[in-house]
C-alpha angles and dihedrals in degrees: 000000000000088000091051091052090049092059099032087081136172126227116232128185106224122195107229110177148346127226121182103314097338140065141198127230134195137188129238129176120234138158124234111306123256104259092034116144132219133185119245093185150001114288152103123310090240096053106101092197093069094061136082123183130212111241097188095273106031148015107251135173113288120243095189139023127267118257137173089300095061136072117227131207121199102203131212117298092009128122117201116201129195122218094178142008111299140187131211138167105230124359117216117187124191105244100183122129113282091022087134118183108353108173126029107190087187096208091309134108131252115200113211120200098177131025140319115227145159124228142184129215127032113326123313090023123149130298115281132176120252110249108146115135099204134081086288094162118022159010116220145358088266090056104096142189111202121195112209137164137051132345112293148123104281100178109037127210114268092010102087142024143181091251090100084086102158098049110129110213141102129236128222125188108202111152096141131250115321097017121113125207116201125214113201100168134041113282125204125187140134093266141352126212126183101205097171143348122020137306117203117205108205128216110209106222097175088086129060114257096032112247126226124222086228128195113226140161142236117293103205105127095185090059102033108019131252099272136068113331140169133054125234111192128184109194130207114293091019130108138202114202110194121187090184136099108194125031098021086141138356139123101248139305106348097337119107132227115261095234143012112183136179110191121210109286092025124115136211110198111196117195098170123096096231108021120187132190120189111210133136092218125034123190104180099178097142134059125297118199124193113200146143126022129117102255145036114305139221126214118258111288144163139234109190118097092229094049124103117240112246100236105128118070145157110214127003125187128185114207130180133023104297119098119242123219113212120214126262089262129018131172114209125192096169138030133322109210133181110194102164137045094272116099138224109245106207101146090118094036136101108212118196118197106202108153127133099223133042116308125199134210099203132193103356146059111254117236113180143157098226130005128190123193111199108149119155089207140348134044136284101221122195130199094201144018124307119220115186111187094197125008138358106202105196112186111148140352135034132294111207105201089185095213093318133116134258121212124185138187104011088157093054088229101101141014138173121338107189127187100138146327130074144232128222144185092037119169088199142336120217125193106198117200090013110215114253091229117046122199141168088277101047098022104055120103113186110205121177117226099223096176097049105022127242137076112287098202115192123202131185112189129183142040124326137181090237125243134139108302118207124190124188123188117204113193128205123167117247141010144260111249101187102040092150101188131128124252116217093269091051099258113142115241113219102169135042131167114237093223112085146180132234125200131197145148102057114137112251111271139164088227125106122219127212104239117201128185120185119228094203117165089014117115105256120176095184128008088221089068090065121101138167112241145165124252097278098338140064116282118234117266130027133304119252121199117271119258141203119026087218104046093028098214117201106199139198137169106229130182110238092229088057096052099088124079096024132107111227122198142148117281143169144192086228126063100251110186109059102122119216089207139012121228105221096180139002125175140145138195141184119264106181106304093341134089116220117201123197130182140169126209140180128207098027118151126176104328146113133260112215116197120211129193134192136160088224122069098226112024150031095048115189122205102229103169149343133223126188118232111251125194093217090062088069092216096308118120137177132193125182115209105202096172093054107143108252101210103044135065108254128215121206131186131168132223119203119197129174093198145322094289099041135098117266127226124206127203120222116268119261131195129215118199118239117263086254132355111274115171122195089279092078133237139250118204154226088030116198089036128203105160144329130058119346115214125197115187118197129185111287091231092062119103101231095206087062098055123105120194126210122187122191129177129231090279093056093253113146106237096177138359134171143091115337111243112179092208093055099042094092092053092050100052101027092074094048115116120250112283149088119304140182114217114196122190114194123195133162087252096053149308131266130198127195128187104216130186126201117198 
């Protein structure tokens, strides 16, 4: 018998070494290990009488229970049940016909420090694929297998499959930082969570077509519904590396998983050329890395009708030598990084930069068809030039060109579409195929004046002869306060800003354009004082009265043929920038639901501090309060804003005035972070929830009467659906039993998905 066991061996894939980011494995043949356990009857894990142990020659009665140092075999016709959390080395489960339910986890967790395999014949038997269509391993979402320990193959080739399609258990990968767990066969469960370390999903290239070790989910429609089901979550600090293209993740057949989520700090590394993930809900809030392969790559996509399109991401990095084609539309809230010789191909893409913090374009010049800048806060910072062949939609936020150039409309089919936001530190701006009619939308160029502060908006309005307009902004700090030259109408100019603009490239034309330059953040008593002048000489054309006490437009009518060769800047026939007071400090912070603003000044007399608030850094300022200066304050002031928006970053600035005919002084602009991060996809809080009010915030531009809500539990069962009524939301979710829920909001303008836990 012992000799038979010696040669009736099992094949293991053993991890041998790591080198840089790869490792090698080799195969050896061994029999069951000395100290391995097998079941001899059905029973509980803690029941010593159901176990035998291999002593090197024979199976003998066990005198102790197995732990993480021992393999266990669940033999044919036996059911092993957990009554507490347990640990084993490798788990071998009989996979023959009629094996029925083999492992009842019973709501507990089994740690595995070796492999998970199926076998046939008496233990240890020979490797066999898992194919049992019963609750083979179970029996609930709370029942878990957790893979721990050092780097290794955990699902060996030819020893498992996804045909155990009705097992009811969840899988957790938690080997610890720096460890890699390898999957060589398809794996099916109720949910998968990578908690730490790396999981490598192998592609078997020994067969044609190559076969992916796919992740999929339970198919019991009577238990978990007929639609998308199953969650796959990559937690912060963890990685999934996939070598596959098709079938990385789905439920079964043509049905998608319910959720694929990369949490902040998590990574998805894709090594296939055309990777696809089939999930109804995607939350890609970590980093996606494309690398490897032997040909051009396409960005992550989907093919199932019920799967969501992966078009909203945090960070994206391209490594290696192969190019990566980006999708037709991609929303990016983090960084775009090119760290290899391969290039991003975005010439047929519309990229939307929408993050709250600073975002980086690292390692490449961006060449894109359309680009939208719509950042509630922070900057989009580029390391190289940006070329936009069609339209630059600039709506909100700041583009920091970092000394590089910006070029728009090389195709002649687009241009500038301005509604807000700005750019700064531009080496140049080129407007190729300049429109023949320039207006406030396609003819506004929002330069930030870094040296002097403020938004130095430029507008060109009127009819042109086309051409390739180039604007350069040269910045110098400060101003000349005694210019003393004459404008074309004989007015003496006393003030001019040192920073100036130069225009070139428009085709010759007899037409004149209205040129506007904003004096934002400069101290302006009356907009009629403003003029556009040269740097020490009169600008060509004729002065037009200043406009708008907020934007502070200086205006001039300038013949197109006189635009080139002149330095244009903001001037005045008064001296603008003598400040009545100095702001020595201005800061703010959250205190519970309020914003507390504090500032210190010197030189104030009898005057008024007017406080302005906006959720945008450069526009839509709202006067929220006034405080009179008081000598006894000794320059220190405080204001409490109890109406501060909770779920947006807020911007504040202060205007000080000593009277209707006095000069005004402005503070710098400060930002206070939201009470918690709430992107445009809304928020539900508290989460997790135990008691008290429940709040659900949805985008402001959604029409609430058009919103439908669907709530499903962990099993995918719909527990409530119908119209979303804010006043009734509390009464719907408060009675729900403790557990995990997915809340979906559906509207004509989009779809939101929240994972919500009730304690």
